[in-house]
C-alpha positions as CSV (number, residue, x, y, z in Angstrom):
1,M,14.5,20.1,-24.9
2,Q,16.7,21.6,-22.2
3,R,18.7,24.0,-24.4
4,R,21.2,26.4,-22.8
5,I,23.5,29.0,-24.2
6,I,26.9,29.9,-22.7
7,L,27.9,33.3,-24.1
8,V,31.4,34.5,-23.3
9,V,32.5,38.0,-24.2
10,L,36.2,38.5,-24.4
11,D,36.1,42.2,-23.6
12,S,38.0,44.2,-26.3
13,V,39.3,41.2,-28.2
14,G,38.6,42.6,-31.7
15,V,39.7,41.0,-34.9
16,G,40.3,43.9,-37.3
17,Q,39.2,47.4,-38.3
18,A,35.6,47.9,-39.1
19,P,34.8,49.5,-42.5
20,D,34.3,52.9,-40.8
21,A,37.4,52.6,-38.5
22,S,39.1,55.6,-40.1
23,H,36.2,57.8,-38.8
24,Y,37.3,56.8,-35.3
25,G,41.0,57.2,-35.9
26,D,41.4,53.4,-35.8
27,S,42.7,52.6,-39.3
28,G,44.9,49.4,-39.1
29,A,43.6,48.3,-35.7
30,N,43.4,44.5,-35.2
31,T,43.7,43.6,-31.5
32,V,44.2,39.9,-31.9
33,S,46.5,40.0,-35.0
34,N,48.6,42.9,-33.9
35,T,49.0,41.5,-30.4
36,A,50.1,38.1,-31.8
37,K,52.7,39.8,-34.1
38,A,54.0,42.0,-31.2
39,V,54.8,38.9,-29.0
40,G,56.1,36.6,-31.8
41,G,52.9,34.5,-32.0
42,L,50.1,33.1,-29.8
43,H,49.8,29.5,-28.5
44,I,46.0,29.1,-28.5
45,P,45.2,25.6,-29.9
46,H,41.7,25.5,-28.5
47,L,40.6,28.8,-29.9
48,A,42.3,27.8,-33.2
49,S,40.2,24.6,-33.2
50,L,37.1,26.8,-33.0
51,G,38.2,28.8,-36.0
52,L,39.8,31.9,-34.7
53,G,42.7,31.6,-37.2
54,R,40.2,31.6,-40.0
55,V,38.6,34.8,-38.8
56,T,41.8,36.8,-38.8
57,E,45.5,36.2,-39.3
58,V,47.0,35.1,-36.0
59,E,50.7,34.5,-35.9
60,G,51.3,31.1,-34.3
61,V,48.0,29.7,-35.7
62,S,47.8,28.0,-39.0
63,P,44.6,28.8,-41.0
64,S,44.6,25.1,-42.0
65,T,44.1,24.0,-38.4
66,L,41.4,21.4,-38.1
67,V,38.2,23.3,-37.0
68,N,35.1,21.8,-35.3
69,G,32.7,24.6,-34.9
70,A,31.1,27.6,-36.6
71,Y,33.2,30.7,-37.1
72,G,32.8,34.2,-38.6
73,Y,32.9,37.8,-37.5
74,M,30.5,40.6,-36.7
75,I,30.7,44.3,-37.7
76,P,29.3,46.9,-35.3
77,K,26.3,48.9,-36.5
78,S,25.9,51.1,-33.5
79,A,27.8,54.4,-33.3
80,G,30.7,54.3,-30.9
81,K,33.1,51.7,-29.8
82,D,32.6,50.9,-26.1
83,T,31.1,48.4,-23.8
84,T,27.6,49.9,-23.8
85,N,27.3,50.0,-27.6
86,G,28.6,46.5,-28.1
87,H,26.6,44.7,-25.4
88,Y,23.4,46.4,-26.2
89,E,23.7,45.7,-29.9
90,F,24.0,42.0,-29.0
91,V,20.6,42.1,-27.4
92,G,18.7,44.1,-30.0
93,V,19.4,47.8,-29.1
94,T,21.3,49.6,-31.9
95,L,22.5,53.0,-30.8
96,Y,22.5,55.0,-34.1
97,D,23.3,58.3,-32.4
98,P,26.6,58.6,-30.6
99,L,26.4,58.8,-26.8
100,P,27.7,62.0,-25.3
101,T,31.4,62.3,-24.7
102,Y,33.4,65.0,-22.9
103,P,36.9,65.6,-24.4
104,E,37.1,68.9,-22.4
105,G,35.7,67.4,-19.2
106,F,32.2,67.8,-17.8
107,P,30.6,71.3,-17.9
108,T,29.5,73.2,-14.8
109,E,25.9,72.3,-15.5
110,I,26.9,68.8,-14.6
111,M,29.6,69.3,-12.0
112,T,27.9,72.0,-9.8
113,P,24.8,69.9,-9.0
114,F,26.9,66.8,-8.6
115,E,29.2,68.4,-6.1
116,Q,26.2,69.9,-4.2
117,A,24.5,66.6,-4.1
118,I,27.4,64.7,-2.7
119,G,28.6,67.5,-0.4
120,R,32.2,67.4,-1.7
121,K,34.2,69.1,-4.4
122,A,35.6,66.9,-7.1
123,L,39.2,66.6,-8.4
124,G,40.3,66.0,-12.1
125,N,37.3,66.4,-14.4
126,K,39.2,65.6,-17.5
127,P,39.8,62.7,-19.9
128,A,42.5,60.5,-18.5
129,S,43.9,57.0,-18.1
130,G,42.5,55.5,-14.9
131,T,45.9,54.4,-13.6
132,E,47.6,57.7,-14.5
133,I,44.9,59.9,-12.9
134,I,45.1,58.1,-9.5
135,A,48.9,58.5,-9.7
136,E,48.5,62.2,-10.4
137,L,45.7,63.0,-8.0
138,G,45.8,60.2,-5.5
139,D,47.7,62.1,-2.8
140,E,45.4,65.2,-3.1
141,H,42.4,62.9,-2.9
142,V,43.7,61.2,0.3
143,R,44.5,64.6,1.8
144,T,41.2,66.3,1.0
145,G,38.7,63.4,0.7
146,Y,37.5,64.8,-2.7
147,P,36.6,62.1,-5.2
148,I,38.4,62.0,-8.6
149,V,36.2,62.5,-11.6
150,Y,37.4,61.7,-15.1
151,T,36.3,60.4,-18.4
152,S,37.8,58.9,-21.6
153,A,37.0,58.7,-25.3
154,D,34.0,56.6,-24.3
155,S,30.7,57.9,-22.9
156,V,31.6,57.4,-19.3
157,F,31.6,59.4,-16.0
158,Q,34.1,57.7,-13.8
159,V,34.6,58.3,-10.1
160,A,37.9,57.1,-8.4
161,A,38.3,56.9,-4.7
162,H,40.6,55.3,-2.2
163,E,38.7,52.6,-0.3
164,E,40.1,53.8,3.0
165,V,39.1,57.4,2.3
166,I,35.7,57.0,0.7
167,P,34.3,53.5,1.7
168,L,32.9,51.4,-1.1
169,E,29.2,51.9,-0.2
170,E,29.7,55.6,-0.1
171,L,31.5,55.6,-3.5
172,Y,28.7,53.5,-4.9
173,H,26.2,56.0,-3.6
174,I,28.1,58.9,-5.2
175,C,27.9,57.0,-8.5
176,E,24.2,56.5,-8.1
177,V,23.8,60.2,-7.5
178,A,25.8,60.9,-10.7
179,R,23.7,58.4,-12.6
180,G,20.5,60.2,-11.5
181,L,21.9,63.5,-12.7
182,L,23.2,62.3,-16.1
183,T,20.1,62.2,-18.2
184,G,18.8,63.8,-21.4
185,P,21.5,65.3,-23.5
186,H,24.0,64.3,-20.8
187,G,22.8,60.7,-20.6
188,V,26.2,59.0,-20.7
189,G,26.4,55.2,-21.4
190,R,27.9,54.4,-18.0
191,V,28.8,55.8,-14.6
192,I,31.7,53.8,-13.2
193,A,33.0,53.4,-9.7
194,R,36.7,53.0,-9.7
195,P,38.0,52.2,-6.2
196,F,41.7,51.9,-5.5
197,V,44.1,51.2,-2.6
198,G,47.7,51.6,-1.7
199,T,50.0,54.4,-0.7
200,S,51.6,57.4,-2.4
201,G,53.4,56.3,-5.6
202,H,51.9,52.9,-5.3
203,Y,48.1,53.3,-5.9
204,V,46.4,50.2,-7.4
205,R,42.8,49.9,-8.6
206,T,40.8,47.1,-7.0
207,T,38.3,44.6,-8.4
208,N,35.4,46.4,-6.6
209,R,34.5,48.4,-9.7
210,R,30.8,48.8,-10.3
211,D,29.1,50.1,-13.5
212,Y,25.8,52.0,-13.6
213,S,24.4,51.9,-17.1
214,R,21.8,54.0,-18.8
215,D,18.5,52.2,-19.3
216,F,17.8,51.7,-23.0
217,G,14.5,49.8,-22.6
218,D,13.5,46.3,-23.5
219,T,16.2,43.9,-24.8
220,L,16.4,40.2,-25.6
221,L,17.4,39.7,-22.0
222,T,14.1,41.2,-20.7
223,K,12.3,39.1,-23.3
224,L,14.0,35.9,-22.1
225,T,13.3,36.5,-18.4
226,S,9.7,37.5,-19.2
227,V,9.0,34.0,-20.6
228,G,10.8,32.2,-17.7
229,I,14.2,31.7,-19.2
230,P,16.8,32.8,-16.6
231,V,19.7,35.0,-17.5
232,I,22.8,34.5,-15.3
233,G,25.1,37.4,-15.7
234,I,28.7,36.8,-14.7
235,G,31.3,39.5,-14.4
236,K,30.0,43.0,-15.2
237,I,27.0,41.8,-17.1
238,E,24.5,42.8,-14.4
239,D,26.1,46.3,-14.2
240,I,26.2,46.8,-18.0
241,Y,22.4,46.2,-18.3
242,G,21.6,47.9,-15.0
243,G,20.1,44.6,-13.8
244,H,17.4,44.7,-16.4
245,G,16.7,41.2,-17.7
246,V,19.4,39.6,-15.5
247,S,17.9,37.0,-13.2
248,Q,21.1,36.5,-11.2
249,G,24.2,38.7,-11.1
250,I,27.5,37.1,-10.1
251,H,30.4,39.5,-9.8
252,T,34.0,38.4,-10.3
253,T,37.6,39.4,-9.4
254,G,39.0,38.9,-12.9
255,N,39.2,36.6,-15.9
256,D,40.2,33.4,-14.0
257,D,37.5,33.9,-11.4
258,G,35.0,34.7,-14.2
259,I,35.8,31.4,-16.0
260,T,35.5,29.5,-12.8
261,K,32.1,31.0,-12.0
262,T,31.0,30.3,-15.6
263,I,31.9,26.6,-15.2
264,E,30.1,26.5,-11.8
265,A,27.0,28.0,-13.4
266,I,27.1,25.5,-16.3
267,K,27.2,22.6,-13.7
268,S,24.6,24.0,-11.4
269,T,22.0,25.5,-13.8
270,E,19.1,23.3,-15.0
271,G,16.7,23.8,-17.8
272,P,16.8,26.4,-20.6
273,A,19.0,29.3,-19.6
274,L,21.5,32.0,-20.9
275,I,24.8,32.0,-19.0
276,F,26.3,35.3,-20.0
277,T,29.9,36.1,-19.0
278,N,32.1,39.2,-19.6
279,L,35.8,38.7,-19.1
280,V,37.2,42.2,-18.6
281,D,40.9,41.7,-17.9
282,F,41.9,41.9,-21.6
283,D,40.5,45.5,-21.7
284,M,41.0,46.8,-18.2
285,L,44.4,45.5,-17.4
286,Y,46.1,45.3,-20.8
287,G,44.3,47.0,-23.7
288,H,44.0,50.4,-22.0
289,R,47.6,50.1,-20.8
290,N,49.1,49.3,-24.2
291,D,50.5,46.0,-22.8
292,P,50.6,43.5,-25.7
293,E,52.5,41.0,-23.6
294,G,49.9,41.0,-20.9
295,F,47.1,40.9,-23.5
296,A,48.7,37.9,-25.1
297,R,49.1,36.1,-21.8
298,A,45.5,36.7,-21.1
299,I,44.3,35.2,-24.4
300,E,46.5,32.2,-23.9
301,A,45.3,31.8,-20.3
302,F,41.7,31.8,-21.5
303,D,42.6,29.2,-24.2
304,Q,44.1,26.9,-21.5
305,R,40.8,26.9,-19.6
306,L,38.5,26.6,-22.6
307,P,38.5,22.8,-22.5
308,Q,37.2,23.0,-18.9
309,I,34.2,25.1,-20.1
310,I,33.6,22.6,-22.9
311,S,33.9,19.6,-20.6
312,A,31.2,21.0,-18.3
313,M,28.8,21.5,-21.2
314,K,25.9,19.1,-21.9
315,E,25.0,17.8,-25.4
316,E,22.3,20.4,-25.9
317,D,24.4,23.4,-24.8
318,L,25.7,26.0,-27.3
319,L,28.8,27.9,-26.6
320,M,29.3,31.3,-28.2
321,I,32.5,33.4,-27.9
322,T,32.7,36.9,-29.1
323,A,33.9,40.4,-28.1
324,D,32.2,43.9,-27.7
325,H,34.9,46.0,-29.5
326,G,38.6,46.2,-29.9
327,C,41.3,47.8,-27.7
328,D,44.5,47.3,-29.8
329,P,47.4,47.5,-27.3
330,T,49.9,48.0,-30.1
331,T,48.6,51.4,-31.2
332,P,49.6,54.8,-29.6
333,S,46.1,55.3,-28.3
334,T,44.9,53.7,-25.1
335,D,41.3,54.0,-26.1
336,H,39.0,51.3,-27.5
337,S,39.3,50.6,-31.2
338,R,36.5,50.4,-33.8
339,E,36.8,46.7,-34.9
340,G,34.8,43.7,-35.9
341,V,34.6,41.0,-33.3
342,P,35.0,37.2,-33.5
343,L,32.0,34.9,-33.7
344,L,32.9,31.4,-32.5
345,V,30.1,28.9,-32.0
346,Y,30.6,25.4,-30.6
347,S,28.4,22.4,-29.7
348,K,29.5,18.9,-28.9
349,K,27.3,17.9,-31.9
350,I,29.4,19.9,-34.4
351,H,32.2,17.9,-35.9
352,E,33.3,20.0,-38.9
353,A,34.0,23.6,-39.8
354,I,31.0,25.9,-40.6
355,A,31.8,29.3,-42.1
356,L,29.3,32.0,-40.9
357,G,31.0,34.7,-42.8
358,R,30.6,38.4,-42.1
359,R,27.6,39.5,-40.1
360,D,26.7,43.2,-40.6
361,T,25.4,43.7,-37.0
362,Y,26.1,42.2,-33.6
363,A,22.3,41.8,-33.4
364,D,22.6,38.6,-35.4
365,L,24.0,37.0,-32.3
366,G,20.9,37.8,-30.3
367,A,18.7,36.7,-33.1
368,T,20.4,33.3,-33.2
369,M,20.2,32.9,-29.4
370,A,16.5,33.7,-29.5
371,T,15.9,31.1,-32.2
372,Y,17.9,28.4,-30.3
373,L,16.0,29.1,-27.1
374,G,12.6,29.1,-28.9
375,V,11.8,32.8,-28.3
376,D,10.3,35.1,-30.9
377,W,12.6,38.0,-31.5
378,P,12.4,40.3,-34.5
379,I,15.8,42.1,-34.4
380,G,18.8,40.8,-36.3
381,K,19.3,38.0,-38.8
382,S,19.6,34.5,-37.2
383,F,22.3,32.2,-38.5
384,Y,20.7,29.2,-36.8
385,Q,19.8,27.6,-40.1
386,Q,23.5,27.3,-40.9
387,I,24.1,25.2,-37.9
388,E,20.7,23.6,-37.4
389,E,21.3,20.3,-39.1
390,Y,24.3,19.6,-36.8
391,L,22.3,20.3,-33.6
392,K,19.5,17.8,-34.2
């Protein structure tokens, strides 16, 4: 049986506050619902037909919409609310201890060896919005050649540089240096290269971002590849997992390109496989910039292309759509929000609505993928039995 799974992560598209959201300052967060309300409703007939309107209230979507697919939502068990926590929990690594964060910037014990290793001073060294800090320090960076270092509420060490001042390969090397230094108690989840272009007053980040993740050991991905099932990572998937367990990494320039490359992978990949896509624009372009209009347009744009993904699928393929956390663009904060995430599962063999309910960990997703692909995996509770009779 040539089973394949297409897993699409709508980065930051959360569906309502997690039970412990108040501990993170995220009471009332609901990225999808609040975005829909802010723009007067969403037109997403295809996501609605997969059950999104039954997972959370979505203005513009009737909960009585005919659904063909399985639907539910997942609650995060890992501490934190960022990309690393969410994506690793999918594949069996639950981070019970929070990753280190730096609300006052990075200490000298980090910055001094970093600056010595790269042979340059660093600008910034504080929590900041990525767009705001390049507006603030971009001119000084261009004048001095010093990279801009900043962080956020997440466990990240971010390095911004103008592509004409510090070429991409050099920026990537700087980030590799930082990744090598940030270990032990300072083992942040990700080091991120944040290149930008433009002129004074008009600096714009490019799509040449690259993530350098901490290695958390074996995952479902390394298990799959060890038994000969390829994992094709599209978007920032290869970076998130540091390449571990990813057979082929395909980088993208945004959501639309990511969808196109996902469809190409579906059409070109033979045999059992996991095609694993992250669509980052929701988060990077709209959530962190508190832009509900842009966020809404991005959801609707994905919905418009969803039939193309489904059309490319074979009878044995299983499509899973989820998110890694929230990033509610309607709240005062520009940080991620601690939310549950949608769980939408579709096969061309499913012709009715199947309620999966609440899953108490994202690991249930990985457990179900393992079951479907015929791999023994002990972490999480598979919901395969709830859909099995429809997939025969």
